[in-house]
FIMI-96765 format. One line per field, with one value per atom (N, C-alpha, C, O): residue number from 0; x, y, z; atom name. Coordinates in Angstrom, 2 decimals. Each point is the difference from the previous one (the first is absolute). Layout:
<atoms>
resi (NUM_...)
X (X_...)
Y (Y_...)
Z (Z_...)
name (CA_...)
</atoms>
This chain:
<atoms>
resi (0_0_0_0_1_1_1_1_2_2_2_2_3_3_3_3_4_4_4_4_5_5_5_5_6_6_6_6_7_7_7_7_8_8_8_8_9_9_9_9_10_10_10_10_11_11_11_11_12_12_12_12_13_13_13_13_14_14_14_14_15_15_15_15_16_16_16_16_17_17_17_17_18_18_18_18_19_19_19_19_20_20_20_20_21_21_21_21_22_22_22_22_23_23_23_23_24_24_24_24_25_25_25_25_26_26_26_26_27_27_27_27_28_28_28_28_29_29_29_29_30_30_30_30_31_31_31_31_32_32_32_32_33_33_33_33_34_34_34_34_35_35_35_35_36_36_36_36_37_37_37_37_38_38_38_38_39_39_39_39_40_40_40_40_41_41_41_41_42_42_42_42_43_43_43_43_44_44_44_44_45_45_45_45_46_46_46_46_47_47_47_47_48_48_48_48_49_49_49_49_50_50_50_50_51_51_51_51_52_52_52_52_53_53_53_53_54_54_54_54_55_55_55_55_56_56_56_56_57_57_57_57_58_58_58_58_59_59_59_59_60_60_60_60_61_61_61_61_62_62_62_62_63_63_63_63_64_64_64_64_65_65_65_65_66_66_66_66_67_67_67_67_68_68_68_68_69_69_69_69_70_70_70_70_71_71_71_71_72_72_72_72_73_73_73_73_74_74_74_74_75_75_75_75_76_76_76_76_77_77_77_77_78_78_78_78_79_79_79_79_80_80_80_80_81_81_81_81_82_82_82_82_83_83_83_83_84_84_84_84_85_85_85_85_86_86_86_86_87_87_87_87_88_88_88_88_89_89_89_89_90_90_90_90_91_91_91_91_92_92_92_92_93_93_93_93_94_94_94_94_95_95_95_95_96_96_96_96_97_97_97_97_98_98_98_98)
X (51.57_-0.73_0.13_1.03_-2.09_-0.07_-0.09_-0.81_1.66_0.17_-0.45_0.24_-1.10_-0.41_0.53_-0.10_0.69_0.63_-0.49_0.21_-0.85_-0.35_0.44_-0.03_0.47_0.63_-1.14_-0.63_0.39_-1.08_0.59_0.66_-0.73_0.26_-1.29_-0.73_0.56_-1.22_0.20_1.09_-1.98_-0.05_0.15_0.11_-0.11_0.14_-1.26_0.04_-1.14_-1.36_-0.10_-0.73_1.53_-0.16_0.54_1.15_-2.17_0.45_0.37_-0.11_0.56_0.34_-1.25_-0.08_-0.96_-1.12_-0.54_-0.57_0.70_-0.14_0.76_-0.56_1.78_1.00_-0.45_-0.01_-0.46_-0.46_-0.91_-0.03_-1.03_-1.17_0.38_-0.52_1.43_0.53_0.48_-0.58_1.56_0.63_-1.03_0.07_-1.08_-1.03_-0.99_-0.72_0.71_-0.83_0.79_-0.53_1.78_1.10_-0.07_0.10_-0.29_0.38_-1.41_-0.14_-0.96_-1.33_0.16_-0.71_1.54_0.20_0.18_-0.67_1.48_0.22_-1.16_-0.16_-0.57_-1.35_-1.25_-1.00_1.33_-1.08_0.45_-0.84_1.96_0.76_0.87_1.12_-1.81_0.88_1.14_0.71_-0.51_1.12_1.07_1.04_-0.84_1.11_0.68_-0.50_1.68_0.77_0.51_-0.13_0.77_0.73_-0.14_0.15_-0.51_-0.03_0.66_-0.33_1.30_0.69_-0.07_0.20_-0.50_-0.05_0.86_0.02_0.70_0.89_0.17_-0.07_0.27_0.12_1.46_0.87_-0.60_1.32_0.68_-0.59_1.95_0.62_0.43_0.42_-0.56_0.36_1.54_0.45_0.36_1.40_0.60_0.83_-1.39_0.62_-0.89_-1.15_1.31_-0.92_-0.35_0.85_-2.00_-0.43_-0.64_-0.32_0.10_-0.60_-1.32_-0.58_-0.12_-1.37_-0.62_0.66_-1.73_-0.66_-0.26_0.16_-0.64_-0.79_0.27_-0.05_0.30_0.01_-0.88_-0.23_-0.29_-0.62_0.75_0.38_-0.22_0.54_-0.80_-0.14_-0.32_-0.91_0.39_0.33_-0.41_0.46_-1.23_-0.92_0.95_-0.94_0.58_1.16_-1.99_0.50_0.46_1.01_-1.92_0.24_-0.28_-0.18_0.10_-0.38_-1.67_-0.57_-0.16_-1.35_-0.47_-1.07_1.84_-0.37_0.19_-0.83_1.90_0.34_-1.29_-0.65_0.23_-0.93_-1.46_-0.71_0.47_-1.12_0.11_-0.86_1.92_0.30_-0.12_-0.66_1.43_-0.14_-1.23_-0.31_-0.67_-1.24_-1.12_-1.08_1.31_-0.92_-0.65_0.67_-2.06_-0.63_0.44_-0.18_0.67_0.58_1.14_0.08_0.70_1.27_-0.15_0.58_-1.37_-0.53_-0.56_0.31_-1.18_-0.45_0.77_-0.22_1.38_1.02_0.69_0.28_0.04_0.70_-0.83_0.48_-1.62_-0.80_-0.51_-0.09_-0.23_-0.67_1.01_-0.17_1.28_1.01_1.30_0.36_0.31_1.28_-0.13_0.73_-1.66_-0.01_-0.04_0.58_-1.48_0.09_1.20_0.13_0.96_1.15_1.31_1.14_-1.41_1.23_0.57_-0.57_1.82_0.84_0.88_0.58_-0.40_0.87_-0.01_-0.07_0.12_-0.15_1.02_0.25_0.31_0.84_0.02_0.06_-0.12_-0.28_0.83_0.35_-0.09_0.67_-0.68_-0.39_0.35_-0.33_0.95_0.37_0.01_0.99_-0.08_-0.54_1.03_0.01_1.30_1.16_-1.57_1.06_0.11_-0.99_2.32_0.22_-0.51_0.22_-0.81_-0.19_1.23_-0.17)
Y (-91.77_1.26_0.36_-0.20_0.69_0.40_1.64_0.66_-0.19_1.52_0.23_-0.70_2.08_0.69_1.28_0.57_0.03_1.44_0.52_-0.63_1.76_0.72_1.50_0.62_-0.11_1.28_0.67_-0.60_1.84_0.80_1.13_0.65_-0.13_1.04_0.80_-0.52_1.77_0.72_1.14_0.51_-0.30_0.92_1.37_0.18_0.90_1.26_0.69_1.04_-1.84_0.53_-0.17_0.77_-1.89_-0.36_1.32_0.43_-0.03_1.19_-0.69_-1.21_2.10_-0.67_-0.51_-1.18_1.98_-0.68_-1.26_-0.84_0.64_-1.39_-0.99_-0.96_1.12_-1.02_-0.28_-1.15_2.49_-0.53_-0.76_-0.91_1.07_-0.87_-1.57_-0.98_1.01_-1.43_-0.57_-0.96_1.56_-0.51_-0.28_-1.02_1.92_-0.45_-0.90_-0.55_0.41_-1.34_-1.38_-1.07_1.28_-1.07_-0.56_-1.16_2.34_-0.27_-0.54_-0.26_0.08_-0.52_-1.71_-0.84_0.55_-1.56_-0.99_-1.03_1.27_-0.72_-0.41_-1.15_2.06_-0.02_-0.92_-0.52_0.52_-0.60_-1.51_-0.81_0.53_-1.07_-0.58_0.41_-1.38_-0.49_-0.99_-0.48_0.18_-0.92_0.88_-0.62_1.83_0.85_0.04_0.51_-1.14_-0.07_1.37_0.41_0.13_1.44_0.63_-0.57_2.07_0.79_1.32_0.71_-0.49_1.43_0.79_-0.50_1.72_0.67_1.14_0.77_-0.50_1.16_1.04_-0.38_1.63_0.81_0.12_-0.15_0.42_0.28_1.18_1.08_-1.25_1.23_1.16_1.10_-1.48_1.08_0.29_1.09_-2.19_0.18_-0.03_0.79_-1.96_-0.28_0.21_-0.31_0.75_0.03_-1.28_-0.89_0.75_-1.12_-1.03_-1.09_1.29_-0.87_-0.16_0.92_-1.99_0.12_0.92_0.50_-0.36_1.19_-0.68_0.58_-2.01_-0.53_-1.46_-0.54_-0.03_-1.65_-0.39_0.74_-1.94_-0.88_-1.37_-0.75_0.54_-1.20_-1.01_0.29_-1.34_-0.77_-1.49_-0.69_0.33_-1.51_-0.72_0.50_-1.66_-0.89_-1.45_-0.31_-0.49_-1.38_-0.81_-0.69_0.76_-0.91_0.54_1.21_-1.75_0.48_0.05_0.96_-2.00_0.12_1.25_0.55_-0.18_1.41_1.26_0.90_-0.98_1.07_0.07_1.04_-2.30_-0.13_0.66_0.71_-1.12_0.78_1.43_0.53_0.17_1.28_0.70_0.99_-1.74_0.42_0.06_1.03_-1.97_-0.08_0.76_0.23_0.13_0.57_1.21_0.89_-0.86_1.26_1.36_1.04_-0.97_1.14_0.65_1.16_-2.08_0.13_0.44_1.00_-1.77_0.51_1.20_0.78_-0.36_1.36_1.04_1.05_-1.30_1.33_-0.14_1.11_-2.13_0.05_0.72_0.88_-1.28_0.66_1.52_0.81_-0.54_1.22_0.87_1.15_-1.42_1.10_-0.21_1.02_-2.06_-0.11_0.21_0.80_-1.51_-0.14_1.18_0.17_0.91_1.34_0.69_0.87_-1.17_0.75_-0.94_0.42_-1.68_-0.95_0.12_-0.30_0.77_-0.02_-1.14_-0.15_-0.73_-1.22_-0.76_0.61_-1.84_-0.95_-1.11_-0.45_0.09_-1.29_-0.67_0.61_-1.93_-0.74_-1.30_-0.51_0.03_-1.47_-0.62_0.63_-2.00_-0.61_-1.23_-0.69_0.51_-0.94_-0.79_0.59_-1.80_-0.51_0.46_-0.02_0.41_0.55_-1.05_-0.54_0.20_-1.07_0.88_1.22_-1.74_0.40_-0.15_0.32)
Z (148.17_-0.38_-1.58_-0.66_0.24_-1.33_-0.05_0.66_-1.47_-0.20_-1.44_-0.99_1.12_-1.25_0.10_1.08_-2.12_0.01_-1.31_-1.04_1.05_-1.20_0.17_1.06_-2.42_-0.20_-0.77_-0.86_1.18_-0.76_-0.51_0.81_-2.25_-0.29_-0.65_-0.84_1.32_-0.27_-1.27_-0.26_-0.26_-1.16_0.51_1.21_-2.10_0.25_0.76_0.66_-0.89_0.32_1.38_0.63_0.10_1.52_0.99_0.11_0.43_1.02_1.24_0.20_0.61_1.52_0.43_0.35_-0.35_0.71_-0.71_0.70_-2.06_-0.47_0.69_0.53_-0.48_0.49_1.39_0.45_0.42_1.34_-0.02_0.83_-1.83_-0.15_-0.23_0.54_-1.40_-0.44_1.57_0.51_0.06_1.29_1.04_0.69_-0.56_0.85_-0.29_0.82_-2.16_-0.28_0.18_0.26_-0.43_0.20_1.52_0.38_0.38_1.63_0.50_1.20_-2.13_0.75_-0.44_0.55_-1.41_-0.16_1.01_0.00_0.84_1.04_0.84_0.41_-0.20_0.81_-0.97_0.48_-1.65_-0.84_-0.36_-0.37_0.47_-0.68_1.30_0.32_0.30_1.20_-0.39_0.88_-2.25_-0.22_-0.03_0.26_-0.48_0.03_1.53_1.01_-1.12_1.05_0.71_1.15_-2.31_0.19_-1.29_-1.08_1.31_-1.29_0.39_0.96_-1.82_-0.03_-1.31_-1.11_1.35_-1.05_-0.13_0.97_-1.96_0.07_-1.40_-1.17_1.59_-1.13_-0.34_0.86_-2.09_-0.27_0.60_0.06_0.44_0.81_-1.09_0.34_-1.58_-1.16_0.04_-0.34_0.81_-0.14_-1.22_-0.43_-0.22_-1.47_-0.97_0.31_-1.44_-1.04_-0.79_-0.07_-0.49_-0.82_1.11_-0.47_1.71_1.06_-0.19_-0.58_0.99_0.07_1.09_0.92_-1.08_1.11_1.34_1.08_-1.24_1.38_-0.16_-1.10_2.13_0.28_1.09_0.96_-1.12_0.85_0.31_-0.89_2.18_0.11_0.97_1.18_-1.66_0.89_0.09_-0.96_2.17_0.49_0.37_0.64_-1.08_0.10_0.44_-0.27_0.93_0.62_-1.20_0.07_-1.44_-0.98_-1.24_0.01_-1.02_-1.39_0.00_-0.52_1.11_0.12_0.77_-0.24_1.06_0.96_-1.18_-0.12_-0.61_-0.93_-0.81_-0.03_-0.74_-0.87_0.43_-0.72_2.05_0.68_-0.31_-0.69_1.18_-0.05_-1.49_-0.29_-0.54_-1.62_-0.37_-0.59_0.78_-0.44_0.79_-0.56_1.77_1.00_-0.63_-0.52_0.59_-0.58_0.73_-0.63_1.74_0.59_-0.80_-0.41_0.31_-0.64_-1.45_-0.42_-0.36_-1.45_0.02_-0.91_1.88_0.19_0.09_-0.60_1.51_0.18_-1.46_-0.45_-0.35_-1.12_-1.12_-0.70_0.61_-1.05_0.23_-0.92_2.28_0.19_0.27_-0.43_1.09_0.54_-0.99_-0.58_0.35_-0.78_-1.43_-0.57_-0.09_-1.53_-0.74_-1.08_1.86_-0.98_-0.06_-0.86_1.78_0.00_-0.17_0.23_-0.65_-0.07_-1.28_-1.05_1.16_-1.20_-0.14_-1.07_2.07_-0.10_1.36_1.07_-1.15_1.09_-0.34_-1.12_2.35_-0.15_1.33_1.07_-1.20_1.36_-0.12_-1.06_2.34_0.10_1.36_0.99_-1.21_1.19_0.08_-0.95_2.40_0.14_1.45_0.94_-0.76_1.27_0.94_-0.40_1.65_1.05_0.94_0.49_-0.17_1.15_1.08_-0.02_0.87_1.48_1.08_1.18)
name (N_CA_C_O_N_CA_C_O_N_CA_C_O_N_CA_C_O_N_CA_C_O_N_CA_C_O_N_CA_C_O_N_CA_C_O_N_CA_C_O_N_CA_C_O_N_CA_C_O_N_CA_C_O_N_CA_C_O_N_CA_C_O_N_CA_C_O_N_CA_C_O_N_CA_C_O_N_CA_C_O_N_CA_C_O_N_CA_C_O_N_CA_C_O_N_CA_C_O_N_CA_C_O_N_CA_C_O_N_CA_C_O_N_CA_C_O_N_CA_C_O_N_CA_C_O_N_CA_C_O_N_CA_C_O_N_CA_C_O_N_CA_C_O_N_CA_C_O_N_CA_C_O_N_CA_C_O_N_CA_C_O_N_CA_C_O_N_CA_C_O_N_CA_C_O_N_CA_C_O_N_CA_C_O_N_CA_C_O_N_CA_C_O_N_CA_C_O_N_CA_C_O_N_CA_C_O_N_CA_C_O_N_CA_C_O_N_CA_C_O_N_CA_C_O_N_CA_C_O_N_CA_C_O_N_CA_C_O_N_CA_C_O_N_CA_C_O_N_CA_C_O_N_CA_C_O_N_CA_C_O_N_CA_C_O_N_CA_C_O_N_CA_C_O_N_CA_C_O_N_CA_C_O_N_CA_C_O_N_CA_C_O_N_CA_C_O_N_CA_C_O_N_CA_C_O_N_CA_C_O_N_CA_C_O_N_CA_C_O_N_CA_C_O_N_CA_C_O_N_CA_C_O_N_CA_C_O_N_CA_C_O_N_CA_C_O_N_CA_C_O_N_CA_C_O_N_CA_C_O_N_CA_C_O_N_CA_C_O_N_CA_C_O_N_CA_C_O_N_CA_C_O_N_CA_C_O_N_CA_C_O_N_CA_C_O_N_CA_C_O_N_CA_C_O_N_CA_C_O_N_CA_C_O_N_CA_C_O_N_CA_C_O_N_CA_C_O_N_CA_C_O_N_CA_C_O_N_CA_C_O_N_CA_C_O)
</atoms>
């Protein structure tokens, strides 16, 4: 299995409704991209200062399936239309997971 984790931090202009729209957009991706094996989206619990605001964890069968997701027009649309206007920071990692 191949895992992708992204951490997103939004700027001060992102309202709760904007973040809701981002989450809603991300939640549509498994229906549009069948290569996604599992998809989990989480908002920060606001326990520790300095954390990111939102995470997405996506699992794929292999690197090729991740690349389909990465380059998929539906994924790119969520990024450009919903995330990018509010993004202050992004960090990501991809790695192999033993089954």
